[in-house]
C-alpha positions in Angstrom: 102.0 58.7 -188.6 101.0 60.2 -185.3 101.8 58.3 -182.1 100.1 59.1 -178.8 101.8 58.6 -175.4 99.2 56.8 -173.2 100.6 57.6 -169.7 99.2 60.5 -167.9 101.9 63.1 -167.3 102.1 64.0 -163.6 103.5 67.3 -162.5 107.1 67.0 -161.7 109.1 68.7 -158.8 112.8 69.3 -159.0 114.7 67.8 -156.1 118.4 67.8 -155.2 119.8 64.6 -153.8 123.0 63.6 -152.2 123.9 60.1 -153.1 127.0 57.9 -152.6 129.4 58.1 -155.5 129.3 54.3 -156.3 125.5 54.5 -156.5 125.6 57.3 -158.9 128.1 55.3 -161.1 125.8 52.3 -161.1 122.9 54.6 -162.2 125.0 56.1 -164.9 125.9 52.6 -166.2 122.2 51.9 -166.5 121.7 55.1 -168.3 124.6 54.3 -170.7 123.0 50.9 -171.4 119.9 52.8 -172.2 117.9 51.1 -169.4 116.8 54.6 -168.4 116.7 57.8 -170.3 118.5 59.8 -167.6 119.4 59.7 -163.9 116.1 61.3 -163.0 114.1 58.6 -164.6 116.3 55.9 -162.9 115.9 57.4 -159.4 112.2 58.0 -160.0 111.6 54.4 -161.0 113.6 53.1 -158.0 111.7 55.2 -155.6 108.3 54.3 -157.0 109.2 50.6 -156.7 110.4 51.0 -153.2 107.2 52.8 -152.2 105.0 50.1 -153.7 106.9 47.4 -151.8 106.4 49.3 -148.5 102.8 49.7 -149.2 102.5 45.9 -149.9 104.4 45.0 -146.8 102.1 47.3 -144.7 98.9 45.8 -146.3 100.3 42.2 -145.6 101.0 43.2 -142.0 97.6 44.7 -141.4 95.9 41.7 -143.1 97.8 39.4 -140.8 96.1 41.0 -137.8 92.6 39.9 -139.1 90.9 36.9 -137.6 89.6 34.7 -140.5 86.8 33.2 -138.4 85.6 36.7 -137.2 85.8 38.1 -140.8 83.8 35.1 -142.2 81.2 35.6 -139.5 80.8 39.2 -140.3 80.6 38.5 -144.0 77.9 35.9 -143.5 76.0 38.1 -141.1 76.0 40.9 -143.7 74.8 38.6 -146.5 71.9 37.2 -144.5 70.5 40.6 -143.6 71.0 42.1 -147.1 68.7 39.6 -148.9 65.7 41.2 -147.2 66.7 44.8 -148.1 67.4 44.2 -151.7 64.6 45.3 -154.1 62.9 42.6 -156.2 63.4 42.9 -159.9 
């Protein structure tokens, strides 16, 4: 039986990190519990999750700056004008 890995392999870059000893011990425990294959996978997963959180926080902050009434007016203005420009089918 042949199995295929569906994830697209991204190129990897080797990086050296300096971490607190207790943090490394906690990562090693997760590896020992087979939650991760190795330290690299654990650190990569944690970093990816943190970057996603930062992106969501930034998106929420930028969205909070929008004025709902102004956005609705712009949307309605765009819809009204677009009906005349759409081709008839």
